[in-house]
C-alpha positions as CSV (number, residue, x, y, z in Angstrom):
1,M,0.1,0.1,-0.2
2,V,2.6,2.2,0.8
3,K,4.2,1.7,-2.2
4,V,1.4,2.0,-4.1
5,E,1.0,5.6,-2.8
6,S,4.4,6.3,-3.4
7,N,4.3,6.1,-6.8
8,R,1.3,8.0,-6.8
9,N,2.6,10.9,-5.5
10,K,5.3,10.4,-7.9
11,L,3.1,10.6,-10.8
12,I,0.9,13.3,-9.9
13,Q,4.6,15.5,-9.3
14,I,5.7,13.9,-13.0
15,L,2.4,15.0,-14.7
16,S,2.0,18.1,-12.8
17,E,5.6,19.4,-14.3
18,N,4.5,18.2,-17.6
19,K,1.3,20.0,-17.3
20,D,0.9,21.5,-21.2
21,N,2.5,18.6,-22.6
22,F,1.8,14.8,-23.6
23,I,4.5,11.9,-21.4
24,S,4.4,8.9,-22.8
25,G,3.3,5.8,-20.6
26,Q,6.9,4.2,-21.4
27,E,8.5,7.0,-19.9
28,I,6.0,7.0,-17.1
29,S,6.9,3.3,-16.4
30,R,10.4,4.0,-16.7
31,I,10.6,6.6,-14.0
32,L,8.5,5.0,-11.5
33,E,9.7,1.6,-12.4
34,I,6.3,-0.1,-12.9
35,S,4.7,-1.7,-15.9
36,R,2.8,-0.2,-18.5
37,N,-0.4,-1.9,-17.0
38,S,0.7,-0.1,-13.5
39,V,0.6,3.4,-15.3
40,W,-2.8,3.3,-16.7
41,K,-4.3,1.8,-13.4
42,H,-2.9,4.8,-11.5
43,M,-4.5,6.8,-14.8
44,K,-8.1,5.5,-13.8
45,A,-7.7,6.2,-10.4
46,L,-7.4,10.0,-11.1
47,E,-9.9,9.8,-12.7
48,K,-11.9,8.3,-10.3
49,D,-10.7,11.6,-8.4
50,G,-12.4,13.3,-10.6
51,Y,-9.4,14.4,-12.6
52,V,-9.9,14.7,-16.8
53,V,-7.0,12.8,-18.5
54,E,-6.4,12.6,-21.6
55,G,-4.4,9.5,-23.7
56,V,-3.6,9.8,-27.0
57,P,-1.8,6.5,-28.6
58,R,1.9,7.1,-29.2
59,K,1.6,10.8,-27.5
60,G,1.2,9.3,-23.9
61,Y,-1.1,11.1,-21.0
62,R,-1.4,14.8,-20.1
63,I,-4.0,16.1,-17.2
64,L,-6.7,18.3,-18.6
65,K,-9.0,19.4,-15.6
66,Q,-8.3,18.8,-12.4
67,P,-11.4,19.0,-10.0
68,D,-12.0,21.6,-7.7
69,K,-12.1,19.2,-4.4
70,V,-9.7,18.4,-1.5
71,S,-8.0,15.2,-1.2
72,E,-4.4,14.5,-1.3
73,N,-4.3,14.1,-5.1
74,T,-5.5,17.3,-5.9
75,I,-3.9,19.0,-3.1
76,K,-0.2,17.9,-4.3
77,W,-1.2,18.9,-7.8
78,G,0.8,22.1,-8.3
79,L,2.6,22.4,-5.2
80,E,5.0,24.2,-5.0
81,T,6.8,23.3,-2.2
82,S,10.6,21.6,-0.8
83,W,9.1,19.9,2.0
84,L,6.2,20.7,3.1
85,G,2.9,18.6,1.8
86,H,4.5,16.1,0.7
87,T,3.1,13.8,3.4
88,I,-1.1,14.5,3.4
89,I,-3.4,12.6,5.6
90,H,-6.7,13.8,4.3
91,K,-10.2,11.7,5.8
92,E,-13.9,13.2,5.0
93,S,-14.6,13.1,8.8
94,G,-11.9,13.1,11.8
95,P,-12.3,14.5,15.6
96,S,-9.4,17.1,14.5
97,T,-6.8,17.3,12.2
98,Q,-4.6,17.6,15.7
99,F,-5.3,14.7,16.6
100,L,-4.1,13.3,13.7
101,I,-1.0,14.9,13.4
102,H,-0.5,14.4,16.8
103,Q,-0.7,10.5,15.9
104,A,1.0,11.0,12.9
105,A,4.0,12.1,14.7
106,Q,4.4,9.8,17.2
107,E,4.4,7.4,14.5
108,G,7.5,8.6,13.6
109,A,5.8,11.1,10.4
110,K,8.6,13.4,9.2
111,H,9.4,17.4,9.3
112,G,6.3,19.1,7.0
113,A,3.1,16.4,7.2
114,V,-0.2,17.4,7.1
115,A,-3.2,16.6,8.1
116,I,-6.4,18.4,6.6
117,L,-10.2,17.1,7.0
118,D,-13.6,18.0,5.2
119,E,-15.0,18.4,8.4
120,Q,-13.8,18.0,12.2
121,T,-16.7,16.5,14.6
122,M,-14.3,18.0,17.9
123,G,-12.2,20.8,16.3
124,R,-11.0,23.1,18.9
125,G,-9.3,26.4,19.6
126,R,-7.3,28.0,22.4
127,M,-8.4,26.9,25.9
128,N,-9.8,23.9,24.5
129,R,-12.4,26.1,23.3
130,Q,-15.0,24.2,20.7
131,W,-14.1,24.8,16.5
132,H,-17.2,24.9,14.6
133,S,-16.1,22.9,11.7
134,A,-18.9,22.5,9.2
135,D,-18.4,20.2,6.7
136,K,-15.9,21.2,2.9
137,K,-17.0,24.8,4.1
138,G,-13.5,25.6,5.3
139,M,-9.8,25.0,5.7
140,W,-9.1,22.1,8.6
141,L,-5.7,21.5,8.9
142,S,-2.2,20.8,10.7
143,M,1.1,21.1,9.9
144,L,3.8,18.8,11.5
145,L,7.3,20.6,12.3
146,R,10.3,19.2,13.5
147,P,12.2,22.6,13.8
148,M,15.9,23.2,15.2
149,I,14.9,25.9,17.4
150,L,14.8,26.1,21.3
151,P,11.3,25.2,23.3
152,Q,10.9,29.0,24.2
153,Q,10.6,30.1,20.7
154,A,7.9,28.0,19.8
155,P,5.2,30.9,20.4
156,Q,7.2,32.8,17.7
157,L,5.8,30.2,15.0
158,T,1.9,30.9,16.2
159,L,3.1,34.7,15.0
160,L,4.3,33.4,12.0
161,T,1.5,31.3,10.5
162,A,-0.7,34.4,11.5
163,T,0.8,36.4,9.0
164,V,1.2,34.0,6.5
165,L,-2.1,33.6,6.8
166,A,-3.0,37.3,6.9
167,D,-0.9,37.7,3.2
168,V,-2.7,34.9,1.8
169,L,-5.8,36.4,2.6
170,K,-4.8,39.7,1.5
171,K,-3.6,38.4,-1.9
172,C,-5.7,35.5,-3.0
173,T,-9.1,37.4,-2.0
174,Q,-8.0,41.0,-1.8
175,V,-9.8,41.1,2.0
176,E,-7.9,43.3,4.8
177,P,-7.6,41.2,7.7
178,M,-6.2,41.9,10.7
179,I,-4.6,40.0,13.3
180,K,-5.7,39.8,17.0
181,W,-2.9,38.5,19.5
182,P,-2.4,35.9,20.1
183,N,-3.8,33.8,17.1
184,D,-7.6,34.8,15.4
185,I,-7.7,36.3,12.1
186,L,-10.1,38.9,11.6
187,L,-11.5,41.0,9.0
188,K,-14.2,43.6,9.7
189,K,-13.9,42.8,13.6
190,K,-15.5,39.4,13.5
191,K,-13.3,36.0,13.7
192,I,-12.7,34.5,10.4
193,A,-9.8,32.4,11.4
194,G,-7.8,30.5,14.7
195,I,-4.6,29.3,15.1
196,L,-3.4,26.6,17.7
197,T,0.2,25.8,18.4
198,E,1.1,22.4,20.2
199,M,4.1,21.4,21.5
200,Q,6.1,18.2,22.8
201,A,9.6,18.8,23.5
202,E,12.1,18.6,26.6
203,Q,13.7,21.5,28.6
204,D,15.9,22.1,25.6
205,R,14.8,20.3,23.2
206,I,11.0,20.5,21.0
207,Q,10.4,16.9,19.4
208,Y,7.7,18.4,17.5
209,I,5.3,21.1,17.1
210,V,2.2,21.1,15.8
211,I,0.3,24.0,13.9
212,G,-4.0,24.0,13.2
213,V,-5.3,26.3,11.4
214,G,-9.2,26.8,10.6
215,L,-10.6,28.7,7.9
216,N,-13.9,29.8,7.5
217,I,-14.1,29.9,3.8
218,N,-17.9,29.4,2.3
219,H,-20.1,29.1,5.4
220,S,-23.3,31.3,5.3
221,N,-24.7,32.6,7.9
222,D,-26.7,29.4,8.6
223,D,-23.8,27.6,9.0
224,L,-22.2,29.7,11.7
225,P,-23.2,28.5,15.0
226,E,-26.0,31.3,16.3
227,S,-24.1,31.9,19.3
228,F,-21.4,33.3,17.0
229,T,-23.5,35.4,14.1
230,Y,-22.2,38.8,15.4
231,Q,-18.5,37.4,16.3
232,A,-17.3,35.1,13.4
233,T,-17.7,35.5,9.8
234,S,-16.5,33.2,6.6
235,L,-15.2,34.5,3.6
236,Y,-18.1,34.2,1.6
237,H,-19.8,36.0,3.8
238,E,-17.7,38.9,3.1
239,T,-17.2,38.9,-0.4
240,G,-20.0,37.8,-1.3
241,K,-18.2,34.9,-3.6
242,T,-17.8,31.0,-3.0
243,W,-13.7,30.4,-2.9
244,S,-11.9,26.8,-3.9
245,T,-10.6,25.6,-1.0
246,Q,-8.2,23.6,-2.6
247,M,-6.3,26.6,-4.2
248,I,-6.5,28.9,-0.1
249,I,-4.7,25.4,1.0
250,Q,-2.2,25.1,-1.9
251,Q,-1.3,28.7,-1.1
252,F,-1.2,28.7,2.4
253,L,1.3,25.5,2.2
254,N,3.4,27.3,-0.2
255,E,3.7,30.6,1.5
256,F,4.1,29.3,4.8
257,E,7.4,27.2,3.4
258,V,8.8,30.0,2.2
259,S,8.2,31.8,4.9
260,F,9.4,29.6,8.0
261,D,12.4,28.8,5.9
262,K,13.3,32.4,6.0
263,Y,12.7,32.8,9.8
264,V,14.9,29.7,10.5
265,K,17.5,31.5,8.4
266,D,16.8,35.1,9.4
267,G,15.2,35.5,12.7
268,F,11.9,36.7,14.2
269,T,12.7,40.5,12.8
270,E,10.6,40.3,10.2
271,V,7.4,38.5,11.3
272,K,7.8,40.5,14.1
273,Q,7.4,43.8,11.8
274,K,4.9,42.2,9.4
275,W,2.8,40.9,12.3
276,E,2.7,44.6,13.8
277,S,1.8,45.5,10.3
278,Y,-1.4,43.5,10.6
279,G,-1.8,44.3,14.7
280,F,-5.4,44.8,15.7
281,K,-6.1,48.3,18.0
282,L,-2.3,48.7,18.1
283,G,-1.3,51.5,19.7
284,E,-4.7,51.6,21.5
285,K,-6.3,51.0,24.7
286,I,-6.9,47.3,25.9
287,K,-8.5,45.7,29.1
288,I,-6.5,42.4,30.5
289,T,-7.9,40.0,32.5
290,T,-5.3,37.7,34.3
291,P,-5.8,35.5,37.7
292,K,-4.6,38.4,39.4
293,G,-7.7,40.8,38.1
294,D,-8.3,43.2,35.6
295,T,-5.8,46.2,34.3
296,E,-5.8,48.4,31.5
297,A,-3.0,48.9,29.5
298,V,-2.0,50.4,25.6
299,F,-1.2,47.7,23.2
300,H,2.3,48.7,22.1
301,G,3.2,45.5,19.9
302,I,4.7,42.0,20.1
303,A,8.1,41.3,21.6
304,E,11.2,39.2,20.6
305,D,9.5,36.2,21.9
306,G,6.2,36.4,20.8
307,A,5.1,37.9,24.2
308,L,2.5,40.6,23.9
309,L,4.0,44.3,24.9
310,I,1.5,46.5,27.0
311,I,2.2,50.3,28.4
312,N,1.1,49.9,32.0
313,S,-0.8,52.7,33.7
314,L,2.8,54.0,35.2
315,G,3.9,54.5,31.5
316,E,6.0,51.5,31.7
317,K,6.7,49.1,28.9
318,E,5.6,45.7,30.2
319,K,5.5,41.9,28.4
320,L,2.4,39.9,28.8
321,Y,2.8,36.0,28.0
322,S,-0.9,35.1,29.3
323,G,-4.3,36.8,29.4
324,E,-7.6,37.6,28.3
325,I,-8.1,40.8,26.2
326,Q,-11.0,42.5,25.5
327,W,-10.2,45.8,22.8
328,F,-12.4,48.9,23.5
329,E,-14.6,50.2,20.5
């Protein structure tokens, strides 16, 4: 089974690299080291997945059209990454993508594995809050990372992910997103996406990090939980257009790999600057609730370690690592 999946993945790559040209069955057979009959069976499997395959005698095969749906094959088709998403776990329904990718990590999955669900039955966000994940209405995705960074740097990856998602939304859909610390993406002050970062680590070494992203894409008002009607939104609700989940996933994975590699090479400074360019209520007064009580402060930005920077009532700069933030209108 693993060998079949490996050949299918290689076939997707070969066809993707030759989108405008025929490639002969003999050449595919040679590259994959399989029989011509096996090549034909793989093509039939792609057709079953919704691809339109053209086969011409003495010319070979080419893909005329790919299905606009989410599957392992369709996400890999045209994905321009070097390491992210080369392993994709896709299921129609499951508890959560976090659950799937944690399971994969514990079974030895490599850096860059991705889990995608059409529907999450137990989706959750920060502080174990429920995340409503309607079937085929959004991007429900988790990534497995095994970065060579210190455990205390892990919160930076949440902020990095937020900037990538904001960039993709702005570039692909022309909306104007904002990032609410620490992990929410807003459109017109309403939540459209959330990010959940979890880590398995020892004192000075990260075993792995899982970053989950939930993005509301094609939800109508009826798809959003009633209690969230005025706090949550979707791309469809804000633009009046239906969007390709497949396209958004691919763009997100492409952009994330580039940004992650740059972060590992150059550090957090550029991520910090970009995050602050999207920062919701930057420079404005906020109310902070912590176990010690409530206090008011001015939101000043984020620190190099990912903490919230505030100007407290004494006019002093202070770092905040946790707490519930309320934003004055």
